[in-house]
N, C-alpha and C positions, 0 to 999 in steps of 0.2 A: 407642489408635489402630488398633494392630493386632486387640484386641477385636473392635471396630466392625466392623473391613474384616470379620473372620471370619462375625460374625454376617451380616452385610449379604450377602454370599458365599451363606452357608448359605441366606439365606432365596432371593437366586435363584437357587439351584440346585435348592430343594424345585421352583422355578416350573415346568420342565422343562430347561434346559440344563447339566444338574450337572453333566459333564465338561468343560465349556468353562471354566466358574465359578469353578471349584473350585482351578482354577490362578491366581487374581487373587489376590494380595497389596497391602498397602500400599507396598513398594518400588514395584510396579506403577501403582499411583495414584501415589506421587509422582512418579516418574520421566514419569511423561505429563503430569502437573499443570505441572511445569517446563518440558518440552519446548512444551508449548502456549503458555504465555505466554513463553518467549523466543524461538521461533522463529516465532510466527504473530503474535504482541501486540507482539512489538518489547521485552520487557520487560527494565529493565535488572540485568545479571548478579547485581551486589552487592546490589539489592534480593532477587533470588530467593534468595541464599544465605541474608540474613539470615532473609527467612520461614520457607525451607524448610530451615532449619538446619545447612547444608554450612559447613563450618570452611574449607575451601580449593579454591582455581579448579579444581584437577585433577580434585578429586570431584565438580563438576558440569561438567566443558568437555566429556565425552562425549555429553551433552543438547542442546549448541548445535545442533549439525546444519552443515553446509556452508554458506558464502555463497556465492547465487546472483546473478547480475548484476541481477536483478532487487531484490535486496534490498539490494545495493550502492549498486544506481541512488536506492531509498527512501532509505538510511541518508545518502547526500550529500545529496539534496535536503530534509533537514530545517532 
């Protein structure tokens, strides 16, 4: 995965935005993927841990985001 990300970043950097794309890592993509699915789409944390390879809750907890009134309301109305 890391090799694929490095190659993709290199290809994108060759397209002109070199400085910004060279900072992208596989960790950035994994974190963004998890945050999007858990915060924006409401994915179950245990499922994301299993798919993403996190072995404990403390490792994934920083990506959950803070609960908002809207999120709490949606969660309770289901």
